[in-house]
Z-matrix of the N, CA and C atoms (Angstrom, degrees):
N
C 1 1.448
C 2 1.527 1 108.13
N 3 1.318 2 115.39 1 137.77
C 4 1.456 3 118.25 2 175.58
C 5 1.527 4 108.74 3 -103.86
N 6 1.314 5 115.46 4 150.60
C 7 1.455 6 120.59 5 178.97
C 8 1.522 7 109.57 6 -75.73
N 9 1.324 8 115.96 7 131.55
C 10 1.462 9 122.46 8 173.20
C 11 1.523 10 105.90 9 -108.21
N 12 1.324 11 116.33 10 125.61
C 13 1.461 12 120.32 11 -176.95
C 14 1.520 13 111.33 12 -93.70
N 15 1.328 14 114.93 13 144.42
C 16 1.455 15 119.75 14 176.26
C 17 1.519 16 109.30 15 -70.70
N 18 1.325 17 115.74 16 154.13
C 19 1.462 18 120.60 17 -175.27
C 20 1.516 19 113.07 18 -107.82
N 21 1.315 20 116.64 19 -12.23
C 22 1.462 21 121.18 20 174.74
C 23 1.524 22 107.53 21 -133.52
N 24 1.307 23 116.70 22 175.08
C 25 1.466 24 120.88 23 179.93
C 26 1.526 25 112.78 24 -66.16
N 27 1.339 26 117.43 25 -20.00
C 28 1.466 27 118.97 26 -171.87
C 29 1.524 28 114.66 27 -122.40
N 30 1.315 29 119.15 28 19.04
C 31 1.469 30 118.49 29 -178.08
C 32 1.528 31 113.73 30 -114.06
N 33 1.329 32 116.37 31 34.90
C 34 1.464 33 119.67 32 175.87
C 35 1.530 34 110.94 33 -62.13
N 36 1.338 35 117.62 34 -30.19
C 37 1.462 36 120.82 35 178.68
C 38 1.516 37 112.54 36 -65.95
N 39 1.320 38 116.96 37 -37.13
C 40 1.471 39 121.10 38 177.17
C 41 1.526 40 109.24 39 -63.25
N 42 1.319 41 116.11 40 -48.23
C 43 1.464 42 120.66 41 -179.63
C 44 1.531 43 111.17 42 -64.85
N 45 1.330 44 117.32 43 -38.57
C 46 1.466 45 120.73 44 178.66
C 47 1.525 46 110.57 45 -63.14
N 48 1.327 47 116.99 46 -44.30
C 49 1.465 48 120.47 47 177.36
C 50 1.525 49 110.34 48 -60.75
N 51 1.319 50 117.37 49 -44.45
C 52 1.465 51 120.66 50 -179.98
C 53 1.530 52 111.04 51 -58.57
N 54 1.329 53 116.79 52 -43.27
C 55 1.467 54 119.58 53 179.93
C 56 1.521 55 111.64 54 -66.74
N 57 1.334 56 117.27 55 -48.56
C 58 1.467 57 120.44 56 -177.39
C 59 1.522 58 112.65 57 -63.94
N 60 1.331 59 116.48 58 -36.61
C 61 1.465 60 120.49 59 -176.30
C 62 1.524 61 112.46 60 -91.52
N 63 1.328 62 117.04 61 -5.55
C 64 1.464 63 122.29 62 -178.02
C 65 1.529 64 111.22 63 57.44
N 66 1.341 65 114.27 64 49.32
C 67 1.463 66 121.50 65 176.15
C 68 1.526 67 107.77 66 -127.65
N 69 1.315 68 116.35 67 172.00
C 70 1.463 69 119.72 68 179.70
C 71 1.527 70 110.57 69 -75.79
N 72 1.310 71 115.24 70 162.13
C 73 1.466 72 121.40 71 174.75
C 74 1.526 73 109.37 72 -56.08
N 75 1.332 74 116.40 73 -43.43
C 76 1.463 75 121.12 74 -178.19
C 77 1.529 76 111.72 75 -62.89
N 78 1.329 77 117.67 76 -40.60
C 79 1.468 78 120.54 77 178.42
C 80 1.526 79 110.89 78 -65.22
N 81 1.323 80 116.77 79 -42.02
C 82 1.467 81 120.56 80 179.12
C 83 1.527 82 110.37 81 -63.85
N 84 1.326 83 116.77 82 -44.98
C 85 1.462 84 120.92 83 179.92
C 86 1.525 85 110.89 84 -63.72
N 87 1.320 86 117.04 85 -42.36
C 88 1.467 87 120.81 86 179.53
C 89 1.525 88 110.70 87 -61.45
N 90 1.338 89 117.51 88 -42.99
C 91 1.464 90 120.18 89 177.63
C 92 1.528 91 110.53 90 -60.83
N 93 1.319 92 116.95 91 -48.72
C 94 1.464 93 120.43 92 -176.98
C 95 1.528 94 111.51 93 -63.72
N 96 1.311 95 117.01 94 -42.39
C 97 1.472 96 119.98 95 178.75
C 98 1.521 97 111.73 96 -66.66
N 99 1.328 98 117.09 97 -35.86
C 100 1.460 99 120.77 98 -178.56
C 101 1.516 100 113.75 99 -78.66
N 102 1.325 101 117.04 100 -21.16
C 103 1.459 102 120.90 101 -174.46
C 104 1.523 103 114.38 102 -103.86
N 105 1.318 104 116.92 103 -20.92
C 106 1.459 105 120.01 104 -174.66
C 107 1.518 106 110.14 105 -133.07
N 108 1.302 107 114.79 106 142.11
C 109 1.465 108 120.65 107 -177.77
C 110 1.524 109 111.60 108 -66.82
N 111 1.327 110 116.02 109 -44.07
C 112 1.462 111 120.82 110 -178.33
C 113 1.525 112 109.11 111 -113.29
N 114 1.321 113 116.45 112 123.60
C 115 1.467 114 119.64 113 179.62
C 116 1.518 115 112.15 114 -117.12
N 117 1.318 116 117.75 115 9.17
C 118 1.462 117 119.60 116 179.93
C 119 1.528 118 110.82 117 -66.63
N 120 1.324 119 116.06 118 -42.73
C 121 1.461 120 120.59 119 176.50
C 122 1.523 121 107.34 120 -112.46
N 123 1.323 122 115.64 121 121.76
C 124 1.457 123 120.84 122 -176.38
C 125 1.530 124 108.70 123 -102.29
N 126 1.326 125 115.98 124 113.99
C 127 1.464 126 121.65 125 179.40
C 128 1.525 127 110.15 126 -83.66
N 129 1.328 128 115.34 127 167.18
C 130 1.466 129 119.13 128 175.98
C 131 1.523 130 110.29 129 -62.45
N 132 1.334 131 117.40 130 -33.84
C 133 1.465 132 120.37 131 178.25
C 134 1.515 133 112.53 132 -61.35
N 135 1.328 134 116.50 133 -39.84
C 136 1.465 135 120.42 134 178.17
C 137 1.529 136 110.68 135 -67.82
N 138 1.322 137 116.59 136 -41.05
C 139 1.468 138 119.84 137 178.15
C 140 1.527 139 109.83 138 -64.65
N 141 1.337 140 117.19 139 -42.48
C 142 1.467 141 120.42 140 179.75
C 143 1.522 142 111.60 141 -64.44
N 144 1.329 143 117.10 142 -38.65
C 145 1.469 144 119.85 143 176.45
C 146 1.525 145 109.99 144 -61.16
N 147 1.321 146 116.49 145 -40.59
C 148 1.459 147 120.54 146 178.61
C 149 1.514 148 112.43 147 -67.77
N 150 1.318 149 116.69 148 -42.65
C 151 1.465 150 121.20 149 178.27
C 152 1.528 151 109.58 150 -57.39
N 153 1.332 152 116.35 151 -45.80
C 154 1.465 153 121.35 152 179.28
C 155 1.526 154 110.81 153 -65.58
N 156 1.321 155 116.47 154 -43.96
C 157 1.471 156 121.39 155 179.09
C 158 1.531 157 111.13 156 -55.84
N 159 1.325 158 116.67 157 -39.19
C 160 1.461 159 120.90 158 -177.70
C 161 1.529 160 113.08 159 -89.58
N 162 1.334 161 117.57 160 12.79
C 163 1.459 162 120.98 161 170.32
C 164 1.511 163 117.22 162 91.97
N 165 1.316 164 118.27 163 12.15
C 166 1.463 165 120.82 164 176.70
C 167 1.530 166 108.76 165 -98.97
N 168 1.323 167 116.76 166 165.82
C 169 1.457 168 121.11 167 -177.48
C 170 1.523 169 110.72 168 -120.76
N 171 1.337 170 117.90 169 110.65
C 172 1.468 171 119.72 170 174.09
C 173 1.528 172 109.48 171 -67.72
N 174 1.309 173 117.18 172 139.32
C 175 1.466 174 121.54 173 179.74
C 176 1.525 175 109.51 174 -97.60
N 177 1.315 176 115.60 175 52.28
C 178 1.455 177 123.32 176 -179.01
C 179 1.510 178 108.72 177 155.32
N 180 1.328 179 115.61 178 176.60
C 181 1.464 180 118.59 179 -178.77
C 182 1.524 181 112.81 180 -114.35
N 183 1.333 182 116.77 181 3.09
C 184 1.470 183 120.37 182 177.36
C 185 1.526 184 109.00 183 -164.22
N 186 1.319 185 115.04 184 163.31
C 187 1.464 186 119.67 185 175.11
C 188 1.522 187 109.08 186 -68.94
N 189 1.316 188 115.75 187 140.96
C 190 1.457 189 120.87 188 176.59
C 191 1.528 190 108.76 189 -111.66
N 192 1.310 191 115.87 190 154.92
C 193 1.466 192 119.75 191 178.07
C 194 1.515 193 109.15 192 -61.14
N 195 1.299 194 114.93 193 141.40
C 196 1.459 195 118.89 194 -176.64
C 197 1.527 196 111.44 195 -72.34
N 198 1.322 197 117.78 196 -32.20
C 199 1.464 198 120.90 197 176.76
C 200 1.519 199 112.16 198 53.79
N 201 1.316 200 115.28 199 -130.48
C 202 1.465 201 121.22 200 -177.42
C 203 1.527 202 113.06 201 -90.25
N 204 1.317 203 117.22 202 -1.92
C 205 1.466 204 119.81 203 -178.20
C 206 1.523 205 110.93 204 -65.08
N 207 1.298 206 115.71 205 148.17
C 208 1.458 207 122.31 206 175.34
C 209 1.522 208 108.08 207 -107.77
N 210 1.317 209 117.19 208 134.32
C 211 1.461 210 119.97 209 -179.28
C 212 1.524 211 111.50 210 -56.94
N 213 1.312 212 117.34 211 -38.45
C 214 1.467 213 120.37 212 -177.20
C 215 1.531 214 112.57 213 -65.28
N 216 1.333 215 118.28 214 -13.35
C 217 1.462 216 121.40 215 178.05
C 218 1.528 217 113.08 216 -89.27
N 219 1.339 218 118.00 217 -6.31
C 220 1.463 219 120.90 218 -178.44
C 221 1.526 220 110.66 219 -73.22
N 222 1.326 221 116.02 220 143.12
C 223 1.465 222 122.00 221 179.27
C 224 1.522 223 113.16 222 -93.10
N 225 1.336 224 116.95 223 -6.87
C 226 1.459 225 121.57 224 -176.41
C 227 1.524 226 109.94 225 -135.33
N 228 1.327 227 114.98 226 161.07
C 229 1.460 228 119.31 227 170.01
C 230 1.521 229 107.59 228 -62.25
N 231 1.334 230 116.66 229 158.07
C 232 1.462 231 118.81 230 -176.56
C 233 1.521 232 111.23 231 -146.85
N 234 1.322 233 114.27 232 145.35
C 235 1.456 234 122.47 233 169.05
C 236 1.523 235 106.57 234 -78.74
N 237 1.328 236 116.93 235 129.26
C 238 1.461 237 121.27 236 179.93
C 239 1.521 238 109.81 237 -111.02
N 240 1.312 239 115.74 238 126.64
C 241 1.461 240 121.84 239 173.80
C 242 1.515 241 106.97 240 -100.06
N 243 1.317 242 115.91 241 132.32
C 244 1.450 243 117.94 242 -179.44
C 245 1.506 244 112.09 243 -167.17
N 246 1.314 245 114.68 244 -160.02
C 247 1.458 246 120.98 245 179.09
C 248 1.522 247 109.59 246 -134.04
N 249 1.328 248 114.56 247 142.96
C 250 1.458 249 121.27 248 167.84
C 251 1.518 250 106.73 249 -88.28
N 252 1.312 251 116.27 250 140.56
C 253 1.458 252 120.79 251 -176.74
C 254 1.522 253 108.74 252 -114.51
N 255 1.331 254 114.76 253 121.18
C 256 1.463 255 121.11 254 178.04
C 257 1.524 256 107.24 255 -128.73
N 258 1.321 257 115.52 256 99.79
C 259 1.462 258 119.87 257 -175.52
C 260 1.519 259 109.94 258 63.98
N 261 1.330 260 116.74 259 -123.02
C 262 1.458 261 121.91 260 179.19
C 263 1.531 262 112.43 261 -91.06
N 264 1.323 263 117.35 262 -4.18
C 265 1.465 264 121.20 263 -176.06
C 266 1.524 265 111.11 264 -98.28
N 267 1.341 266 114.91 265 147.13
C 268 1.461 267 121.51 266 176.51
C 269 1.521 268 108.51 267 -127.62
N 270 1.328 269 115.84 268 139.77
C 271 1.454 270 122.30 269 -178.33
C 272 1.524 271 109.27 270 -125.06
N 273 1.341 272 117.77 271 132.18
C 274 1.457 273 120.97 272 175.25
C 275 1.519 274 110.21 273 -58.44
N 276 1.332 275 116.45 274 141.35
C 277 1.464 276 119.40 275 -172.60
C 278 1.524 277 110.44 276 -155.90
N 279 1.347 278 115.79 277 147.60
C 280 1.462 279 123.43 278 172.97
C 281 1.522 280 109.26 279 -109.16
N 282 1.312 281 116.10 280 140.22
C 283 1.462 282 122.64 281 173.47
C 284 1.530 283 106.57 282 -143.08
N 285 1.319 284 116.85 283 178.63
C 286 1.463 285 122.06 284 -176.58
C 287 1.523 286 109.77 285 -128.03
N 288 1.333 287 116.25 286 138.28
C 289 1.460 288 121.41 287 169.04
C 290 1.523 289 107.24 288 -93.29
N 291 1.321 290 116.56 289 121.33
C 292 1.463 291 123.36 290 176.72
C 293 1.524 292 106.76 291 -96.78
N 294 1.339 293 116.31 292 102.83
C 295 1.469 294 119.79 293 -174.35
C 296 1.523 295 112.41 294 -70.75
N 297 1.323 296 117.88 295 -23.91
C 298 1.461 297 120.37 296 -178.54
C 299 1.527 298 111.44 297 -75.12
N 300 1.332 299 116.50 298 -42.68
C 301 1.463 300 120.62 299 178.73
C 302 1.525 301 112.47 300 -95.19
N 303 1.344 302 116.61 301 -0.78
C 304 1.466 303 122.21 302 177.88
C 305 1.531 304 111.58 303 53.19
N 306 1.345 305 115.18 304 53.33
C 307 1.457 306 119.97 305 -178.77
C 308 1.524 307 110.82 306 -148.04
N 309 1.307 308 115.72 307 155.39
C 310 1.462 309 121.24 308 172.68
C 311 1.519 310 107.72 309 -87.45
N 312 1.313 311 116.07 310 127.32
C 313 1.465 312 122.32 311 175.80
C 314 1.529 313 106.89 312 -99.04
N 315 1.317 314 115.35 313 107.11
C 316 1.460 315 121.43 314 -176.23
C 317 1.521 316 109.31 315 -101.19
N 318 1.342 317 118.06 316 119.11
C 319 1.463 318 119.66 317 -178.66
C 320 1.524 319 114.29 318 -72.42
N 321 1.329 320 117.11 319 -10.14
C 322 1.461 321 120.43 320 179.19
C 323 1.523 322 107.71 321 -85.93
N 324 1.311 323 117.10 322 117.12
C 325 1.467 324 121.81 323 -171.05
C 326 1.528 325 114.01 324 -72.58
N 327 1.325 326 117.50 325 -12.77
C 328 1.459 327 120.24 326 -177.36
C 329 1.515 328 108.63 327 -99.42
N 330 1.284 329 116.91 328 118.94
C 331 1.453 330 122.79 329 -171.84
C 332 1.528 331 111.85 330 -64.39
N 333 1.330 332 116.12 331 97.10
C 334 1.459 333 122.42 332 173.37
C 335 1.520 334 107.88 333 -117.39
N 336 1.323 335 117.71 334 150.12
C 337 1.462 336 119.23 335 176.20
C 338 1.532 337 110.57 336 -59.34
N 339 1.334 338 116.24 337 140.07
C 340 1.462 339 122.91 338 -179.99
C 341 1.518 340 108.22 339 -121.06
N 342 1.321 341 116.40 340 125.12
C 343 1.464 342 122.12 341 177.14
C 344 1.523 343 108.35 342 -105.53
N 345 1.326 344 117.01 343 117.60
C 346 1.461 345 121.66 344 179.83
C 347 1.518 346 109.76 345 -80.85
N 348 1.337 347 116.05 346 126.87
C 349 1.461 348 121.68 347 179.84
C 350 1.524 349 112.16 348 -107.62
N 351 1.326 350 116.86 349 -30.72
C 352 1.456 351 120.50 350 -177.52
C 353 1.509 352 110.69 351 -156.43
N 354 1.335 353 115.80 352 169.35
C 355 1.460 354 119.93 353 -178.79
C 356 1.515 355 110.51 354 -151.91
N 357 1.315 356 114.48 355 160.36
C 358 1.459 357 122.52 356 173.45
C 359 1.518 358 107.17 357 -144.77
N 360 1.324 359 116.61 358 117.17
C 361 1.459 360 120.34 359 -179.82
C 362 1.526 361 110.87 360 -75.79
N 363 1.333 362 115.07 361 148.45
C 364 1.460 363 122.03 362 179.94
C 365 1.522 364 108.19 363 -131.26
N 366 1.330 365 115.53 364 127.70
C 367 1.458 366 121.34 365 -179.63
C 368 1.518 367 110.59 366 -89.58
N 369 1.320 368 115.52 367 146.09
C 370 1.461 369 120.80 368 175.24
C 371 1.498 370 107.76 369 -82.88
């Protein structure tokens, strides 16, 4: 999987969909714009609809709390719900767990700490 970077401050969901579905940023954006009235804030439901549209299978219908699970124990790539931390501020953010390379693919190009709050695995 290659990292797809977001192009604005608020389009991490577009980039996350592109990575999970193995499509271009433009294809992910076109799907989201064509399927949903508002694309400024991308919910997990919108990302899951896109993942399904592009032929992948979500292994659930929503993100679940990560709890005691370790990302390295996952058998599939996963959508990660979390926050970017900048000083005292936290921003909602989407990233991807790449189970093959055992790494988090963060679409935000500026290295900020990322706290994972939930996940949803996606099967190829």
